[in-house]
C-alpha positions in Angstrom: -142.8 21.8 76.8 -142.9 25.3 75.3 -142.4 25.6 71.9 -139.0 27.3 70.6 -139.3 30.5 69.2 -138.3 30.8 65.6 -136.9 33.8 64.2 -135.6 34.9 60.7 -131.8 35.1 60.6 -131.5 37.5 57.8 -133.9 40.6 57.0 -134.0 39.5 53.4 -136.0 36.5 54.7 -138.2 38.4 56.8 -138.8 40.9 54.3 -139.9 38.0 51.8 -142.2 36.1 54.4 -143.8 39.7 55.2 -144.3 40.4 51.3 -145.7 37.2 50.8 -148.2 37.3 53.8 -149.3 40.9 52.4 -149.9 39.3 48.7 -151.9 36.5 50.4 -154.1 38.9 52.4 -154.7 41.1 49.3 -155.3 37.9 47.3 -157.8 36.6 50.0 -159.6 40.2 49.9 -159.8 40.6 46.3 -161.5 37.0 46.1 -164.1 38.4 49.0 -162.7 35.4 51.4 -162.6 35.6 54.8 -159.5 34.4 56.9 -161.8 31.5 58.3 -162.6 30.4 54.7 -158.8 30.6 53.7 -158.2 28.4 57.1 -160.9 25.9 56.0 -159.2 25.3 52.6 -155.7 25.4 53.9 -156.8 22.9 56.8 -155.2 25.3 59.5 -157.0 27.5 62.2 -157.8 31.4 61.4 -155.4 32.0 63.8 -152.5 30.5 61.5 -153.8 32.7 58.5 -153.1 35.7 60.5 -149.6 34.6 61.2 -149.0 34.1 57.6 -150.4 37.3 56.4 -148.2 39.0 59.2 -145.3 37.0 57.9 -144.6 35.0 61.0 -141.7 32.5 60.4 -143.1 30.0 62.6 -145.7 28.8 60.5 -145.0 25.6 58.4 -144.0 26.4 54.6 -146.6 24.0 53.5 -149.3 26.3 54.9 -148.0 29.1 53.8 -147.9 28.1 49.9 -151.2 26.2 50.4 -152.6 29.7 51.6 -151.0 31.6 48.9 -152.1 28.9 46.0 -156.0 29.0 47.7 -155.7 32.7 47.6 -154.6 33.3 44.2 -151.1 34.6 44.6 -148.8 33.4 41.8 -145.9 31.5 43.4 -142.5 32.2 41.9 -144.3 35.1 39.5 -145.9 32.3 37.6 -149.6 31.9 36.9 -149.8 28.7 35.1 -149.8 25.8 37.3 -148.2 23.9 34.4 -145.6 26.0 34.1 -144.8 25.1 38.1 -145.1 21.5 37.4 -142.5 21.8 34.3 -139.7 23.7 36.3 -140.2 21.2 39.3 -139.3 18.5 36.8 -136.4 20.2 35.7 -135.1 21.0 39.0 -135.8 17.1 39.6 -133.5 16.5 36.9 -130.6 18.9 37.9 -130.7 17.7 41.3 -129.6 13.9 40.0 -126.4 15.7 38.8 -125.5 17.0 41.9 -123.5 14.8 44.3 -125.5 13.6 47.6 -122.9 14.6 50.1 -120.4 17.8 49.9 -120.5 18.7 53.5 -117.1 17.1 54.5 -114.6 17.0 51.7 -111.5 17.9 52.9 -109.5 20.8 50.6 -106.9 19.1 48.8 -103.5 20.5 48.9 -102.5 21.7 45.3 -98.9 21.0 44.4 -97.9 23.9 42.7 -94.8 22.1 41.2 -96.7 21.4 37.7 
């Protein structure tokens, strides 16, 4: 069975993927790293690195983020990995306050008779 073609549903998402792919390629080149070497580090094929660098939406987000990290691209404009870890912990703490199910709540009619 052929794989389903994945596409972006917004121009902003497509632009973001292309920009990140460009940054990964520039980072790889600045380190004099071949696509094959980056592929080894990310544990994917060199073809996947080409797709990442083109901003292809079908590549897993894990592979893209791993490629960015190995190419020296700062994620979320943060260069210190400890800052990323701190932000992750803060996000986990904030998410504990978010209800687990917000999908099917009915809108309650408010009686305007106060």
